[in-house]
C-alpha positions in Angstrom: -30.2 18.9 1.3 -30.6 15.2 1.1 -29.1 12.9 4.3 -25.5 11.8 2.8 -24.7 15.3 2.1 -26.2 16.3 5.7 -23.4 13.6 7.1 -20.9 14.0 5.0 -21.4 17.9 6.8 -21.2 16.6 9.5 -17.8 14.3 9.4 -16.7 17.3 7.7 -16.6 19.8 10.0 -16.0 17.1 12.7 -12.8 16.2 11.2 -12.0 20.1 11.0 -12.4 20.5 14.7 -10.9 17.4 15.7 -7.3 17.8 13.1 -6.9 22.0 14.7 -7.4 21.2 18.0 -4.5 17.8 17.9 -3.0 19.6 15.0 -2.5 23.3 15.6 -3.7 26.4 13.5 -0.2 24.9 11.3 -2.2 21.8 10.9 -3.3 22.4 6.9 0.2 23.1 6.4 2.5 20.4 8.3 -0.2 18.1 6.4 1.0 18.8 3.5 4.5 18.9 4.0 4.2 15.6 5.3 2.2 13.8 2.6 2.6 15.1 -0.6 6.7 16.0 0.6 8.3 13.4 -2.2 11.9 11.3 -1.6 12.2 8.7 0.7 11.3 7.5 4.0 12.1 5.7 7.1 8.7 3.8 6.9 6.8 2.1 3.7 3.1 2.5 2.9 2.9 -1.9 4.6 4.7 -0.6 7.7 2.8 -1.6 11.8 3.8 2.4 12.6 1.3 3.5 9.8 -1.4 1.2 10.6 -1.1 2.4 14.1 -0.5 5.9 14.5 -3.1 6.8 11.2 -5.6 4.8 13.3 -7.9 7.3 16.1 -6.8 4.7 18.7 -3.8 7.1 19.6 -6.2 9.3 21.6 -6.4 6.8 24.5 -3.1 5.5 23.5 -1.9 9.5 24.3 -3.7 9.3 27.1 -2.7 6.7 29.1 1.3 7.5 27.9 1.1 10.5 30.0 -0.1 8.6 33.3 2.5 6.4 32.5 5.6 8.5 32.1 4.8 10.4 34.8 5.5 7.7 37.3 9.4 8.1 36.6 9.6 10.8 39.4 12.3 12.6 37.2 10.4 12.6 34.5 7.7 13.8 35.5 10.2 16.2 36.9 10.8 18.0 33.9 7.5 17.8 32.4 6.5 20.2 35.6 9.0 22.2 35.7 9.8 22.7 31.5 6.8 21.5 29.2 4.8 24.2 30.0 2.2 21.6 29.9 -0.5 23.3 32.4 0.2 26.6 30.7 -0.4 25.1 27.5 -1.8 21.3 27.0 -2.8 21.9 24.3 0.9 23.5 22.4 2.2 19.9 24.4 -0.1 18.1 22.1 0.5 19.8 18.5 3.8 19.4 19.2 4.3 15.6 20.3 1.5 14.9 17.4 3.1 16.2 14.8 6.6 14.6 15.9 5.3 11.4 15.6 3.2 12.3 11.7 6.2 13.6 10.4 8.1 10.5 11.8 6.1 8.7 11.0 5.2 9.9 7.4 7.1 12.5 6.4 10.6 12.2 4.6 14.0 11.3 6.2 15.2 14.2 5.5 12.0 16.4 7.4 12.1 13.3 9.8 15.7 13.7 10.7 15.1 17.2 10.5 12.5 17.0 13.4 14.9 14.3 16.0 17.2 17.4 15.4 15.3 19.7 16.8 13.8 17.6 19.6 16.8 16.9 21.2 18.4 20.7 21.4 16.1 20.5 23.2 16.0 17.9 25.5 19.8 18.8 25.4 18.1 22.5 27.9 16.2 20.9 30.0 17.8 20.4 33.1 16.9 20.8 37.1 16.7 18.9 39.7 13.4 16.8 40.9 12.2 17.9 44.5 14.0 14.6 46.0 17.1 16.8 44.9 17.5 14.4 42.1 19.3 15.6 38.7 18.3 15.0 35.5 18.4 16.2 32.1 15.9 15.4 29.6 18.5 13.8 27.5 19.1 11.8 29.9 19.3 8.1 27.2 18.2 5.9 30.6 15.1 9.2 30.9 14.8 8.9 27.1 14.3 5.0 27.3 11.3 5.4 29.6 9.7 7.6 27.6 9.3 5.6 24.9 8.9 2.8 26.3 6.1 4.2 28.0 4.7 5.4 24.0 5.3 2.0 22.4 3.2 0.2 25.1 0.5 2.7 25.7 -0.1 3.3 22.1 0.1 -0.3 20.7 -2.1 -1.7 24.1 -4.8 0.9 22.9 -4.1 -0.4 19.3 -4.9 -3.4 20.2 -7.7 -2.8 21.8 -9.4 -0.1 20.3 -7.8 -0.1 16.6 -9.8 -0.6 13.5 -7.5 -3.5 12.3 -5.8 -4.8 15.4 -1.7 -6.1 14.3 -1.9 -9.5 14.2 1.3 -10.8 16.9 4.5 -10.4 14.2 2.9 -7.5 13.4 3.0 -6.0 16.8 7.1 -6.9 17.3 6.8 -4.9 13.6 5.9 -2.0 15.3 7.8 -2.0 18.0 11.0 -2.8 15.9 10.2 0.5 13.9 9.7 2.5 16.9 12.8 1.9 17.8 13.7 3.0 13.9 13.4 6.8 16.1 14.6 5.8 19.5 18.3 5.7 18.2 17.3 8.6 16.6 16.7 10.4 19.5 20.2 8.8 21.3 18.4 5.6 22.9 21.9 3.3 21.9 19.2 -0.3 23.2 14.9 -0.2 23.1 13.5 -2.8 23.2 12.6 -4.3 19.3 9.6 -7.0 20.1 7.5 -7.8 22.7 9.8 -9.1 24.9 12.3 -6.9 25.4 10.0 -4.5 25.8 8.1 -6.2 28.6 11.2 -6.6 29.9 12.3 -3.6 29.4 9.3 -2.2 31.6 9.8 -4.8 33.9 13.3 -3.2 35.3 11.7 0.3 35.0 9.5 -0.3 37.8 11.4 -0.3 40.9 11.9 3.7 40.3 8.6 4.8 39.8 6.1 6.2 42.3 3.7 8.2 42.2 5.0 12.0 43.4 3.1 14.8 44.1 3.5 16.5 40.6 2.3 13.3 39.4 -0.7 12.4 41.4 -1.3 16.6 40.6 -1.0 15.9 36.4 -3.4 12.5 37.1 -5.9 15.1 38.4 -5.3 17.3 35.5 -5.1 15.3 32.4 -8.2 12.7 33.4 -10.5 15.5 35.5 -10.2 19.6 34.7 -9.5 19.8 31.5 -8.7 22.5 29.1 -11.7 21.9 27.2 -15.3 23.9 26.6 -18.5 22.0 28.8 -20.1 20.8 25.6 -16.8 18.7 24.6 -15.8 17.6 28.1 -18.6 14.7 28.2 -16.8 11.9 24.6 -12.9 13.7 26.5 -14.2 11.6 29.5 -14.7 8.8 27.8 -10.8 8.8 26.6 -9.8 9.3 29.6 -11.9 6.0 31.2 -10.4 3.9 28.6 -6.5 5.2 28.8 -6.9 4.3 33.1 -8.7 1.4 31.8 -5.9 1.3 29.7 -3.7 0.9 32.9 -1.9 -2.3 34.4 -2.6 -2.1 38.7 0.9 -1.7 39.0 0.9 2.0 37.9 -2.8 2.7 38.4 -2.8 2.1 42.7 -0.2 4.7 42.7 -1.8 7.5 40.3 -4.6 6.1 42.8 -6.9 5.3 40.1 -9.3 2.1 41.1 -10.7 -0.5 39.2 -14.7 -0.7 39.7 -15.2 -4.4 38.5 -17.5 -5.1 36.0 -18.3 -1.1 35.5 -15.2 -1.4 33.2 -16.2 -4.4 30.8 -19.7 -3.6 30.2 -19.6 0.4 30.0 -16.2 2.0 30.0 -14.6 -0.5 26.8 -18.1 -0.5 25.3 -18.4 3.0 24.9 -14.4 3.8 23.5 -14.9 2.4 21.5 -18.5 4.1 20.3 -16.0 6.9 20.4 -13.1 5.6 18.9 -15.3 4.6 16.2 -17.0 8.2 15.4 -13.5 9.7 15.7 -12.1 7.2 13.1 -16.0 8.0 11.2 -14.6 12.3 11.5 -11.2 12.0 10.3 -11.4 10.0 7.0 -12.2 11.5 3.8 -15.8 10.2 2.2 -15.3 7.7 -0.6 -14.2 9.3 -3.1 -14.1 13.3 -1.6 
């Protein structure tokens, strides 16, 4: 076997393993349905949302989003009480990744169906936080926090680790694209550019704090992921870069200190190398 064939085999096996972990057992069927069904899409092939959501930097952005989202006590209470993130973390990841893929790349009809399913689930997620405060996952205020935490995380990860970072207009375009999904989910006034996104995040900061549930979630995500031991070192690189991408005001309450010099010299280069490897593995070879 020549080196090219051997490399292609390694790429195929690694890519298949990563895709199965993220997309689940129905991944190949969903991928065919998303990309091969004819019909109009919410986003054309040149839209920034397609570049961001199709890049390996989403692995880091997704972890950052989970950590950031956990700082809202009511959002965290809803996750802890209803999402099953401990009992079925991979199922939650697979559902989230499928939703992102359908709304980004699927037909408008399939995207709307996916949104309708999520809205139906949100309607039933109600309860009280340990503080006694009531929450409802369909509350537009909570939905907006989850949305802006994701948008900020996906975009920042892409700009730091993506194969083709966006220019200023592209960044604003991505936020504008994601506002389309936000409107469909029931968020009446999502941000549409970087200035609005920064203003909205700042407005939520007085509500944010690290509850016991948030600290437990951070430990689970960062230190006790449900992964076989051989996979934990590369996951640790992704997790370290997710933490490094958080602002200080989010890291401090989660007890995630910054180590000066180490992140710039070790963590970020390792994150870039790993995302390049993931991108290589999940991109079919030319002509393949």
